[in-house]
C-alpha positions, 0 to 999 in steps of 0.5 A, spaced: 531 918 856 526 924 859 527 929 864 529 936 862 531 938 855 534 943 851 528 945 845 534 946 840 536 938 841 529 936 838 532 937 831 534 929 831 527 928 833 521 927 828 514 931 830 509 926 830 503 930 833 501 937 835 494 938 839 492 940 846 490 937 853 483 940 854 481 943 861 485 943 867 492 939 867 495 937 873 502 934 871 503 926 870 505 921 875 507 913 874 502 911 868 498 918 867 494 917 860 494 924 856 487 925 852 488 930 847 483 934 843 485 931 837 482 924 840 488 921 841 490 918 847 497 917 850 500 914 856 506 914 860 511 909 859 516 910 864 515 913 871 516 920 872 513 925 876 511 932 875 506 937 878 504 943 874 497 947 874 496 949 867 490 950 863 489 947 856 496 946 855 499 945 847 503 938 847 507 935 842 509 928 841 516 926 838 519 920 836 526 918 836 527 911 833 522 907 836 520 911 842 515 916 843 516 922 848 510 927 850 512 935 851 507 939 854 508 947 853 510 951 859 514 945 862 520 944 858 520 937 860 518 931 856 515 924 858 516 917 855 509 915 852 506 910 848 499 911 844 493 907 846 488 910 842 
């Protein structure tokens, strides 16, 4: 699962955390680590590539069963992740 989503479909997902990425954000590719303002670190767990240029975007991490997905505001996409810190 991943790629483009309809935000309304997130009703079946459980919200895990909300935060932001500090500073410039250039997207993700391969094994990108996402350092959040709240100190958590999430790493991409499946290959996806998306180039964006955002400043301090808000993020949400969602759980569906045992899987986690990171949503970056302004992209309308989610990327599979795992928490590393």
